[in-house]
C-alpha positions as CSV (number, residue, x, y, z in Angstrom):
1,M,1.2,11.7,19.3
2,S,-2.6,11.3,18.8
3,S,-3.5,12.5,15.3
4,L,-5.4,9.2,14.7
5,K,-6.8,8.7,18.2
6,G,-10.2,7.0,18.1
7,K,-9.7,5.8,14.5
8,T,-9.6,2.3,13.2
9,A,-7.1,1.6,10.3
10,V,-7.0,-1.4,8.1
11,I,-3.8,-2.0,6.2
12,T,-3.4,-4.8,3.7
13,G,0.1,-6.2,3.4
14,G,0.8,-4.6,6.8
15,N,3.2,-7.4,7.8
16,S,6.3,-6.1,6.0
17,G,7.9,-3.1,4.3
18,I,5.9,0.0,3.7
19,G,2.8,-1.6,5.1
20,L,4.5,-2.5,8.4
21,A,6.1,0.9,8.7
22,T,2.7,2.5,8.2
23,A,1.0,0.2,10.7
24,K,3.6,1.1,13.3
25,L,3.1,4.9,12.8
26,F,-0.6,4.7,12.7
27,A,-0.6,2.8,16.0
28,R,1.8,5.3,17.6
29,E,-0.6,8.0,16.4
30,G,-3.4,6.4,18.4
31,A,-5.2,4.3,15.8
32,E,-6.5,0.8,16.3
33,V,-4.7,-1.1,13.5
34,V,-5.7,-4.3,11.6
35,I,-3.2,-5.8,9.2
36,T,-3.4,-8.5,6.7
37,G,-0.9,-10.7,5.0
38,R,-0.7,-14.1,3.3
39,R,1.5,-15.9,5.8
40,G,0.0,-16.3,9.3
41,Q,3.1,-16.6,11.2
42,V,4.6,-13.5,9.6
43,V,1.3,-11.5,10.4
44,D,1.6,-12.7,14.0
45,D,5.1,-11.6,14.2
46,A,4.3,-8.2,12.8
47,V,1.3,-7.8,15.2
48,R,3.8,-8.2,18.1
49,E,6.2,-5.7,16.6
50,I,3.4,-3.1,16.1
51,G,2.0,-3.6,19.6
52,A,-0.7,-1.2,20.8
53,G,-3.4,-3.9,20.5
54,A,-2.8,-4.4,16.8
55,V,-4.8,-7.2,15.2
56,G,-3.8,-9.6,12.3
57,F,-6.2,-11.1,9.8
58,P,-4.3,-13.5,7.5
59,G,-5.5,-14.1,4.0
60,D,-4.9,-13.9,0.2
61,S,-5.5,-10.4,-1.1
62,A,-6.2,-11.8,-4.6
63,D,-9.3,-13.6,-3.2
64,P,-12.4,-11.4,-2.9
65,A,-13.8,-13.8,-0.2
66,H,-10.9,-12.7,2.0
67,H,-11.9,-9.1,1.6
68,R,-15.5,-9.8,2.4
69,A,-14.5,-11.8,5.5
70,L,-12.1,-8.9,6.6
71,A,-14.9,-6.4,6.2
72,G,-17.2,-8.5,8.2
73,F,-14.6,-8.9,11.0
74,V,-13.9,-5.2,11.1
75,R,-17.6,-4.4,11.4
76,E,-18.1,-6.9,14.2
77,R,-14.9,-6.1,16.1
78,F,-14.7,-2.3,15.7
79,G,-18.1,-1.3,14.3
80,G,-16.4,0.0,11.2
81,A,-13.2,1.6,10.0
82,D,-12.0,5.1,9.3
83,I,-8.9,4.4,7.2
84,Y,-8.2,1.7,4.5
85,V,-4.8,1.4,3.1
86,A,-4.7,-0.9,0.0
87,N,-1.0,-1.7,0.2
88,A,-0.6,-5.4,-0.6
89,G,1.3,-6.0,-3.8
90,V,3.8,-8.1,-5.7
91,I,6.3,-7.4,-8.5
92,T,8.1,-9.5,-11.0
93,I,10.6,-7.7,-13.3
94,T,10.5,-9.3,-16.7
95,A,10.7,-8.0,-20.2
96,S,7.5,-8.3,-22.1
97,S,8.8,-10.9,-24.4
98,D,9.5,-13.2,-21.4
99,V,6.4,-12.6,-19.3
100,T,4.5,-15.8,-18.5
101,E,0.8,-16.1,-18.1
102,A,1.3,-17.0,-14.5
103,E,3.4,-13.9,-13.8
104,Y,0.8,-11.7,-15.5
105,D,-2.1,-13.2,-13.6
106,Q,-0.4,-13.1,-10.2
107,Q,0.5,-9.4,-10.5
108,F,-3.0,-8.4,-11.7
109,A,-4.7,-10.6,-9.2
110,I,-2.9,-9.2,-6.2
111,N,-2.3,-5.7,-7.2
112,A,-5.3,-4.6,-9.3
113,R,-8.0,-7.2,-8.4
114,G,-7.0,-7.2,-4.8
115,T,-7.2,-3.5,-4.5
116,F,-10.5,-3.2,-6.4
117,F,-12.4,-5.9,-4.4
118,G,-10.8,-4.8,-1.2
119,V,-12.2,-1.3,-1.6
120,Q,-15.5,-2.8,-2.8
121,S,-15.7,-4.8,0.3
122,M,-14.5,-2.2,2.8
123,A,-16.4,0.8,1.5
124,P,-19.7,-0.2,3.2
125,V,-18.0,-0.5,6.6
126,L,-15.9,2.7,6.2
127,R,-17.3,5.6,8.2
128,D,-18.3,8.7,6.4
129,G,-15.4,11.2,6.4
130,G,-12.9,8.4,6.1
131,A,-9.9,7.9,4.0
132,I,-8.7,5.4,1.4
133,I,-5.1,5.2,0.4
134,C,-4.2,3.1,-2.6
135,V,-0.4,2.3,-2.8
136,G,0.7,2.7,-6.4
137,S,4.2,3.1,-7.9
138,L,6.4,5.4,-9.7
139,A,6.3,2.8,-12.5
140,S,2.7,3.8,-13.3
141,D,4.0,7.1,-14.8
142,K,7.6,6.4,-15.6
143,V,8.8,3.7,-17.9
144,L,11.2,1.4,-16.2
145,D,12.9,-1.6,-17.7
146,G,11.2,-5.0,-17.0
147,H,8.1,-3.3,-15.4
148,P,5.4,-3.5,-18.1
149,V,3.0,-5.7,-16.3
150,Y,3.6,-4.3,-12.9
151,A,3.2,-0.7,-14.3
152,G,-0.1,-1.8,-15.8
153,T,-1.4,-3.0,-12.5
154,K,-0.4,0.3,-10.8
155,A,-1.9,2.3,-13.6
156,A,-5.1,0.5,-13.1
157,I,-5.0,1.4,-9.4
158,G,-4.6,5.0,-10.3
159,A,-7.7,4.9,-12.4
160,F,-9.6,3.1,-9.6
161,A,-8.5,5.8,-7.1
162,R,-9.6,8.7,-9.4
163,S,-13.0,7.1,-10.0
164,W,-13.5,6.4,-6.2
165,A,-12.7,10.0,-5.3
166,L,-15.7,11.1,-7.1
167,E,-17.9,8.0,-6.3
168,F,-17.5,8.4,-2.5
169,K,-17.5,12.3,-2.4
170,D,-21.0,12.5,-1.1
171,R,-19.9,10.4,2.0
172,G,-16.9,12.7,2.6
173,I,-14.5,9.8,2.0
174,R,-11.2,11.0,0.5
175,V,-9.4,8.6,-1.9
176,N,-5.7,9.2,-2.9
177,M,-2.9,7.2,-4.4
178,L,0.5,7.1,-2.8
179,S,3.3,6.2,-5.3
180,P,6.7,5.2,-3.9
181,G,9.9,5.3,-5.7
182,P,12.7,2.8,-4.9
183,T,12.4,2.1,-1.2
184,D,14.7,0.3,1.1
185,T,12.6,-2.9,1.8
186,A,12.9,-6.6,1.5
187,I,11.7,-6.3,-2.0
188,V,15.3,-5.7,-3.1
189,E,16.2,-9.3,-2.1
190,K,13.0,-10.6,-3.7
191,L,14.1,-9.0,-7.0
192,G,17.0,-11.3,-6.9
193,V,19.8,-9.0,-5.8
194,P,22.2,-11.0,-3.8
195,P,23.5,-9.4,-0.5
196,E,27.0,-9.0,-1.8
197,E,25.7,-6.9,-4.8
198,R,23.2,-4.8,-2.8
199,A,25.6,-1.8,-2.3
200,G,26.3,-1.6,-6.0
201,F,22.7,-2.0,-6.9
202,E,21.7,0.8,-4.5
203,A,24.5,3.1,-5.8
204,M,23.3,2.5,-9.4
205,M,19.7,3.3,-8.5
206,A,20.7,6.3,-6.5
207,G,22.3,7.8,-9.6
208,A,18.8,7.9,-11.1
209,I,17.2,9.6,-8.0
210,P,17.7,13.4,-7.6
211,L,17.8,13.1,-3.9
212,G,20.6,10.4,-4.3
213,R,19.2,7.5,-2.2
214,F,16.4,5.1,-1.6
215,A,13.4,6.1,0.4
216,R,13.0,4.7,3.9
217,P,9.7,2.8,4.6
218,E,9.1,5.3,7.4
219,E,9.2,8.2,4.9
220,L,6.4,6.5,3.0
221,A,4.5,5.9,6.2
222,Q,4.7,9.7,7.0
223,A,3.2,10.4,3.6
224,A,0.4,7.9,4.3
225,L,-0.2,9.6,7.6
226,F,-0.7,12.9,6.0
227,L,-3.2,11.5,3.6
228,A,-5.1,9.6,6.3
229,S,-5.2,12.3,9.0
230,D,-6.8,15.7,9.3
231,A,-3.6,17.2,7.9
232,G,-4.8,16.1,4.5
233,S,-8.4,16.9,5.0
234,F,-8.8,18.9,1.8
235,V,-6.9,16.4,-0.4
236,T,-8.6,13.9,-2.6
237,G,-8.0,12.3,-6.0
238,I,-4.3,13.0,-6.1
239,N,-1.3,10.8,-6.9
240,L,1.3,11.7,-4.2
241,R,4.7,10.6,-5.5
242,V,7.3,9.9,-2.8
243,D,10.1,9.1,-5.1
244,G,12.9,11.5,-4.4
245,G,12.2,13.3,-7.7
246,M,12.9,10.2,-9.8
247,A,9.8,10.9,-12.0
248,L,11.5,14.1,-13.2
249,L,14.4,12.3,-14.9
């Protein structure tokens, strides 16, 4: 397949989960892929898994200096980029009454601040006619228990994306938000669900999803490919929910 042949794609948080699945698919579709992540060894492992000449650039997405350095690297190495996927994110599920300042600051720093300054830094090296995909969440529209801060960060990303869709229109750069529902990634373990309880947790969640199951990371990657490729050439400013219909309930 070659729908992204000749394109350079930068994917933050491309070392795991949806980001890794997207990086693999984009590479198979012919793109030169650059991924970021906080842990150098994990990034290196992901680069080997992606293959196809993928490049890793470790760093902290909450740090604007990391994004400026990444943009400089992409300009020097590839002459620019065509696709930017702002995917890096964290989640802590906590009721508002129990949210600590550290939890609040971490989620806003990585999810919202990281997305904003990532796009600010990458926009000058993004070629005209390119695409920006901001990974949001079902939680930005649907109230979920224990998600108030996370939902706020993702709602902010949605507001950024709508603004950027107009801000970059004269350059032909399309900006869209991709909002996953529950997805089968390592985040389930990070939420504190022990392995022996995973089946029960998934069954409970499936009951709240019209399609009756979690998404696969590869399904989110296919949606990202649509938004990044010529297949989505007349699509900008949307929030594409890939949630199995969960937002309807």
